C-alpha positions as CSV (number, residue, x, y, z in Angstrom):
1,X,-5.5,-2.3,15.9
2,X,-2.6,-0.8,17.9
3,X,-1.1,2.3,16.4
4,X,2.1,0.5,15.5
5,X,0.2,-2.0,13.5
6,X,-1.4,0.8,11.4
7,X,1.9,2.4,10.1
8,X,3.4,0.6,7.2
9,X,7.0,1.7,6.4
10,X,7.7,1.8,2.7
11,X,11.2,0.4,2.2
12,X,12.0,2.0,-1.1
13,X,15.7,1.4,-0.9
14,X,18.0,0.1,-3.6
15,X,21.0,-1.0,-1.5
16,X,20.9,-4.0,0.8
17,X,23.0,-2.2,3.5
18,X,20.6,0.7,3.6
19,X,17.6,-1.7,3.6
20,X,19.1,-3.6,6.6
21,X,20.1,-0.5,8.4
22,X,16.6,0.9,8.4
23,X,15.2,-2.6,9.3
24,X,17.5,-2.8,12.3
25,X,16.4,0.6,13.5
26,X,12.6,0.2,13.1
27,X,12.1,-3.5,13.8
28,X,11.8,-3.2,17.6
29,X,8.7,-0.9,16.9
30,X,7.3,-1.5,13.4
31,X,5.1,-4.4,12.5
32,X,4.6,-4.1,8.7
33,X,6.8,-2.9,5.8
34,X,6.0,-2.3,2.2
35,X,8.3,-3.7,-0.4
36,X,8.1,-2.7,-4.1
37,X,10.0,-2.6,-7.3
38,X,12.8,-0.4,-6.0
39,X,13.9,-2.8,-3.4
40,X,13.2,-5.9,-5.5
41,X,15.2,-4.7,-8.5
42,X,18.0,-3.4,-6.3
43,X,18.3,-6.2,-3.8
44,X,16.2,-9.0,-5.3
45,X,13.3,-11.0,-3.9
46,X,15.5,-11.9,-1.0
47,X,14.4,-8.5,0.4
48,X,11.1,-10.1,1.4
49,X,12.9,-12.8,3.4
50,X,15.3,-10.3,5.0
51,X,12.3,-8.3,6.3
52,X,10.7,-11.4,7.6
53,X,13.9,-12.4,9.4
54,X,13.5,-9.1,11.3
55,X,10.1,-10.3,12.4
56,X,8.1,-8.0,10.1
57,X,5.1,-8.7,8.0
58,X,5.3,-7.8,4.3
59,X,3.0,-5.8,2.1
60,X,4.2,-6.5,-1.5
61,X,3.4,-3.5,-3.7
62,X,3.8,-4.5,-7.4
63,X,0.5,-3.1,-8.7
64,X,0.0,-6.1,-10.9
65,X,-1.9,-5.5,-14.2
66,X,-1.9,-7.8,-17.2
67,X,-4.1,-10.4,-18.8
68,X,-6.0,-12.5,-16.2
69,X,-4.0,-15.7,-16.5
70,X,-0.6,-13.9,-16.1
71,X,-1.8,-12.0,-13.0
72,X,-3.4,-15.1,-11.5
73,X,-0.2,-17.1,-11.8
74,X,1.8,-14.1,-10.5
75,X,-0.5,-14.0,-7.5
76,X,0.0,-17.7,-6.9
77,X,3.8,-17.1,-6.7
78,X,3.3,-14.2,-4.3
79,X,1.1,-16.3,-2.1
80,X,3.9,-18.9,-1.8
81,X,6.2,-16.1,-0.4
82,X,4.1,-15.8,2.7
83,X,3.4,-12.0,2.5
84,X,0.5,-10.4,4.3
85,X,-1.0,-8.6,1.3
86,X,-0.2,-7.4,-2.2
87,X,-1.5,-4.9,-4.7
88,X,-3.0,-5.2,-8.1
89,X,-4.4,-2.4,-10.2
90,X,-8.2,-2.1,-10.6
91,X,-7.6,-0.8,-14.1
92,X,-6.9,-4.4,-15.0
93,X,-10.6,-5.1,-14.8
94,X,-13.1,-7.3,-13.0
95,X,-12.1,-10.5,-14.8
96,X,-8.4,-10.1,-13.9
97,X,-9.3,-9.6,-10.3
98,X,-11.7,-12.6,-10.3
99,X,-9.0,-14.8,-11.7
100,X,-6.7,-13.9,-8.9
101,X,-9.4,-14.5,-6.3
102,X,-10.0,-18.0,-7.7
103,X,-6.3,-18.9,-7.8
104,X,-5.8,-17.8,-4.2
105,X,-8.8,-19.8,-3.1
106,X,-6.6,-22.9,-3.1
107,X,-4.4,-21.5,-0.4
108,X,-5.2,-22.1,3.3
109,X,-4.1,-18.5,4.4
110,X,-3.9,-16.4,1.2
111,X,-2.6,-12.9,1.3
112,X,-5.1,-10.0,1.1
113,X,-5.8,-8.6,-2.4
114,X,-5.5,-4.9,-2.3
115,X,-6.8,-2.9,-5.3
116,X,-5.0,0.3,-6.4
117,X,-7.4,3.0,-7.5
118,X,-5.8,6.3,-8.5
119,X,-2.1,7.0,-7.9
120,X,-1.3,9.7,-5.5
121,X,1.0,11.3,-8.1
122,X,-2.1,12.0,-10.3
123,X,-4.1,15.2,-10.1
124,X,-7.1,16.6,-12.0
125,X,-4.8,17.7,-14.8
126,X,-3.4,14.2,-15.2
127,X,-6.9,12.7,-15.3
128,X,-8.2,15.3,-17.9
129,X,-5.2,14.5,-20.2
130,X,-6.6,11.0,-20.6
131,X,-10.0,12.5,-21.6
132,X,-11.6,11.3,-18.4
133,X,-14.3,13.7,-17.3
134,X,-13.5,13.8,-13.5
135,X,-11.4,12.1,-10.9
136,X,-14.5,11.3,-8.9
137,X,-16.1,9.3,-11.7
138,X,-12.9,7.4,-12.3
139,X,-12.4,6.7,-8.6
140,X,-15.9,5.3,-8.2
141,X,-15.6,3.2,-11.3
142,X,-12.3,1.6,-10.1
143,X,-13.8,1.0,-6.6
144,X,-16.8,-0.7,-8.2
145,X,-14.6,-2.8,-10.4
146,X,-12.6,-3.9,-7.4
147,X,-15.7,-4.8,-5.4
148,X,-17.1,-6.9,-8.3
149,X,-13.8,-8.7,-8.7
150,X,-13.5,-9.5,-5.0
151,X,-10.7,-7.4,-3.6
152,X,-10.1,-7.4,0.2
153,X,-9.2,-3.7,0.3
154,X,-8.1,-0.6,-1.5
155,X,-5.2,1.8,-1.8
156,X,-6.3,5.4,-2.1
157,X,-5.2,8.9,-1.3
158,X,-6.0,10.6,2.1
159,X,-8.6,12.6,0.2
160,X,-10.5,9.5,-0.8
161,X,-10.3,7.3,2.3
162,X,-13.6,8.6,3.7
163,X,-15.3,7.7,0.4
164,X,-13.9,4.2,0.5
165,X,-15.4,3.6,3.9
166,X,-18.8,4.8,2.6
167,X,-18.6,2.7,-0.6
168,X,-17.1,-0.3,1.0
169,X,-17.2,-0.1,4.8
170,X,-16.0,-3.7,5.3
171,X,-12.9,-3.4,3.1
172,X,-9.4,-2.5,4.3
173,X,-8.3,1.0,3.4
174,X,-4.6,1.7,2.9
175,X,-3.5,5.3,2.4
176,X,-0.1,6.3,1.0
177,X,1.2,9.8,0.2
178,X,1.6,10.5,4.0
179,X,3.8,13.5,4.7
180,X,5.1,14.6,8.1
181,X,6.0,18.1,6.9
182,X,5.0,20.4,4.1
183,X,7.9,19.4,1.8
184,X,7.1,19.2,-1.9
185,X,7.9,16.1,-4.0
186,X,6.3,14.0,-6.8
187,X,3.3,13.1,-4.7
188,X,0.4,15.5,-5.5
189,X,-2.5,14.2,-3.3
190,X,-0.9,13.9,0.1
191,X,-2.0,14.3,3.7
192,X,-0.9,14.1,7.3
193,X,-1.1,11.0,9.4
194,X,-3.9,12.5,11.4
195,X,-5.9,13.4,8.3
196,X,-5.7,9.9,6.9
197,X,-6.6,8.1,10.0
198,X,-9.5,10.4,10.8
199,X,-10.8,10.0,7.3
200,X,-11.1,6.3,7.8
201,X,-7.7,4.7,6.8
202,X,-7.0,1.4,8.5
203,X,-3.3,1.7,7.5
204,X,-1.1,4.6,6.5
205,X,2.0,4.1,4.4
206,X,5.0,6.3,5.3
207,X,8.2,6.0,3.3
208,X,10.6,8.9,2.7
209,X,9.8,10.8,6.0
210,X,11.1,7.6,7.8
211,X,13.7,6.0,5.6
212,X,15.4,9.2,4.7
213,X,15.5,10.4,8.3
214,X,18.9,10.1,10.1
215,X,17.0,8.4,12.8
216,X,14.3,6.2,11.2
217,X,13.1,4.7,14.5
218,X,12.6,8.1,16.0
219,X,10.7,9.3,12.9
220,X,8.5,6.1,13.1
221,X,7.8,6.8,16.8
222,X,6.9,10.4,16.1
223,X,4.4,9.2,13.5
224,X,2.9,6.9,16.1
225,X,2.5,9.7,18.6
226,X,0.6,11.7,16.0
227,X,-2.1,9.1,15.4
228,X,-2.5,7.8,18.9
229,X,-5.2,10.3,19.7
230,X,-7.1,9.7,16.4
231,X,-10.3,7.7,16.4
């Protein structure tokens, strides 16, 4: 893939005017954007069509998790929207994921099913508060659940990308929590663009460093420059 195809811009914006402003700025360079609850609840599902009108592919990030029938029918609705890929949570279990896989088998070009493992806002303290012995054991359990269910790829932190490629080398690896500078926020397991790509990520998700920049296109291009020399 070309570098510009590997950087997914997270459009976590509530107002349509801000959403369109960033799209206008980045659309000559970006290829894929991530749309999630913030944009969908603020702007509506029309946000997906707006992004597509700018020539961009959509990664729909809803982290679906419910009973198998509910998630399968939700995935059917998502497939009709023509998005490139979407997320569900591996915590939902193998049967939930299998039900989605079966529902999407009726589509000629279904979106990729991307399994969420552990949120990048979680750390060891969060894991232990649930009585789980270690983050590593939970991560491997969730990956195995995703593989048994039939996901096409995984979302994981920069620290776990290398392990994804060892456990599932043929699966897509998407890494959020990418930070351009050392600023602190609610993400706890973050990494630089270079760290993520060199650890095996196929895609990196960059949100606030781009959309909060006074010049989003310039911030996007700077991110590209940082990964061009990565293997």
